[in-house]
N, C-alpha and C positions, 0 to 999 in steps of 0.2 A: 503495500500499499503505500503509494505517495504522498506526502503530505504537503510538500512544497514542490512545485513545478517550474523549471527556468527556461527549458527548450520546448518546442512544438511536440517533440516524440515523447516527452515526459508528460507533458501537459495532457496527451491524449491518453497516455497509460493512466494515470492519475484519474481521469474522468472514467475510464473503464472499472477502474477498481474503487470507485466511491463507497459503494455499499458494501463491500467485503470488509471483513478484519483481517489484517495480517497476522501470521504467525511469528512467534518470537524468533525463530530462525530466518524469516524473510526480512525481518526488520535490521539483523546485524551482518547480512551475508556481504553486503556491497555499500562503500560509502556513498553519500549523497551526491558527493561532486569529485570531480578528478583532483588527487592529492597534490600533485604538481602545480596545477593551477591555483588551488588555494594557497600553497606556499607562496608562490610568485606573487599574488595578489595583496597578501599580508605583508610581504617584504617591501613592495612599492609603498605601502601606507607607512611603514617604519621609516623609510629611508627618506619620505617626504616629510615626516614629522622632523626628523633630525634637521635635514634643510631649513625647516621652517625657524627651529629652536637657533640654528646659528645663522640665519638669516644671509645664506648663499647657496650657490649652485653646487651640487655635487655630482661627482662621477661614479656610477654604480657598476660593478663588473658582476652580471649574474652567474657567471661560471663559477667564482670564487666565493659568492654571496658577501662580498665586502665592497666597500666604499674606498676607492683608489685616490691616491695622492693627497689625504686627508686624515692625519692620525688622530686629530680631534674628533673629527665626525665618525671616523670608525671607531673609537673608544665609546662613543654613545651607543652603539649597539650591542653591546654587551653589558652585563650589569656586574657589579663588583660584589663579592662573598667575603663572610670572615672566614678565616682558615678552616675553622672547625665545624662549618655550616654543612648540613646535611645533603644540601643540593648543588654544592659548588662542584664544578666540572672537575673531572680526575684528569690529572696530567700523567703522561707516561713519563 
């Protein structure tokens, strides 16, 4: 059962399934959207927020997921953790 439809194909499928209740397996078999597209969309918004905070144009490399040529801006894309914080990224 599709609750939200963003394309014509999915919209038609949602209309066909409107009266039917989805099983638990159907709800969790596939993501609602393409994972890579969602990652790119969220990344662009984050980079735009950094550019707004710094009031300048930034260059973003989508291959490395980093802002190039601006260490100050790139530092704003990661958070800082205490040394003993449970969610701190593990370094090799």
